[in-house]
N, C-alpha and C positions, 0 to 999 in steps of 0.2 A: 068784413067778417073776421079777418085776422085780428084787428084791433079789439073787437068785441071778445074774442076768445082770450086774448091777452089780458084784458081787463077782468074777465071772469076768473082767470087763473090767479091774478094778483089779489083779488078780493079776500080770499081766506087768509092770506099773509097779513094784510092790513088789519083785518078783524082780530086775528089771533094776537098781533102785536099790541093793539089797543086794549085788548082784554087782559094782557099780561099784568100780573099783580106786582106790587111793589117789592115783594120778596124775590120774584124772578129778576127784577131789575137790580136788586141788591146783590144777587149772585154774580151779576156781570160787573157792576161798578164798585162793589165792595162797600167800604165805610165812608165813601166820599159824599160830601153834602151836595144836594141838588139846589142850585141857587137861581135858576132862571129857565127860560124857554129854550135857549140855545139856538144853534144854527138852523136846525130842521125840526125842532120840537122833541127830539129824542135826547135821553140823558147820555150825552157823549162829550168828549173834550177834544178840541182842536184849536191850535194856535193859528189864528187867521187875522191878518191886519185889516181885512175888509169887514170882518165880523168879530170884534174884540171881546164879546161876552159869551164864553162857553156856558153850557148848561150845568156843568158840575165843576167842583174844585179839582185842582191838579193832584193834590196829595190827600191821603186819607187823614181823618181827624185823629190826632194823638193827644196825650195829656198836655204836652208842651204847647201845641197849637191851640187847644181849648183854653189854656190859661192866657195865652196872648189874645185870643178873641174876647175874653172877658175884660182884659186890660184895655183893649182898643175901644170898648164902649164908653170909656171915660175920656179924659183929656188926652189928646194925641201928643201934646207937648211933653208929656211924661214918658212917652215911648222913646227908646233909643233908636238910632239909625239901624242897628243890627236887628232889632225887634220888628221894625217896619219892613225891612227886607225879608225877614223870615215869614211875616204875614203875607207879603206879596208872593213869595215863592211857594207858599202853601196853596195859594189860589191859582197862580199862573206858572207855566213852565218857562216861558221866555218873555223878555221885554220886547217892546216894539223894535228897538235897535237890533236886538238879536234876531228877530224874525226877518228883518229887512236886510241883514248883513249878507254880503255876497258869499256864496258857497264855493265858488270855483268850479261849478258843474259845467260851465261853458267849455272848460278845457277838455273834459272827457267827450263832450258832444262834438267839438271840432276834431278831436283825435279820431273818434269813430267815423266821422264823415270822411276824413282824409284816408283812413284805412279802407273804407268802402270804395272810394274813388280809385285808390291804388289797385284794389282787387278788380275793379272794372277795367282799368287800363291793362292789367296783366291778362285778364280774360280776352280782351280785344287782341293783344299781341299773340296769345296762344292760338286764337282762332285764325288770325291772319297768317301765322307761320305754318301751322300744322293742318288746318282744316280746309281753308279756302285755297283753290288753285290759282294759277296766274290769270291775269286779266285777259279777255279775248283779244284777238288781233285787231278787231274793229276799234279798240280804244287807243291805238297808236295814232300819232298826229298825222302822219302821211295817209293813213287809211281814212281818217275822219275828213281830211280835206278832199280826198278822192270821192268820198260819199257825198259831200256837199256839192262838188262839181257835177256829179251824176244827177243829183236832184235838180240843179239849175238847168242842165242840158235837157232833161225830160220835161221841164217846165211844170213841175209839180206845184199845184195850188198857186197859180199866178195872180189871182185876184186879191186874196187877203193874207196869204201865207208868206213863206220865205222868198218865193219867186217874185212877189210883188215889190220887193226891195232891190231887185236885180235889173239892171238896164241891159236888155238882150242885144240892142243895136251896138252899144259901145263896149259890151262884154266886161262890165265892171259894176260895182255897187252904186246905187243911186245916191246922190248927195242932197 
C-alpha cells in the first residue's frame, strides 16, 4: 500500500519533468551544449570515473570555443597543444588523474572518529566519577568466595551446574 502511494506521488513529478520544454532546461543549464544521454538521461554534468561521458559540456559556448570547435573539424595536427587543452577544458572540468587524485579527506575522517572516541571516553569517565555509586559489597573477592562456598555447601544444582564439578567427599574441585 505504501509503495503504491509513493509511486502515485512520484508520477506527477516524472511526467512534469518529461514534459518540460527545452526552454525550461536552458534556464537551468544555460548556453551549454547537450552532447549525449548522460548518467541518468537528464541534462546535467558530473565528473565520474565510472561514467566518463556527461550529458552536457562543462563550459558555456563562447566565441573562442566556437572558433576552436570549427578548427577541430579539420586536421588535428594543425591544433596547438594549448588549443587541444582549451577544447578539453571546455568539455570537461577534470582529467581522470585529477578525479582519482587523493583528496586528504581521510585525515578529517580519522580526526572526527578520534574526537568522537575521546568524547565517549570522557563521557564514561564522567559517569563513573559523578553518576555511578561504588560497587556493592558482593563484588569484593572475599564475599564472592564466601558466596561460592555457600552454593557448594547447599549443593545447589548438583547434576549439571556448578555443584557437579565439586567433589563433596574430598571437599575440593574434581579433576
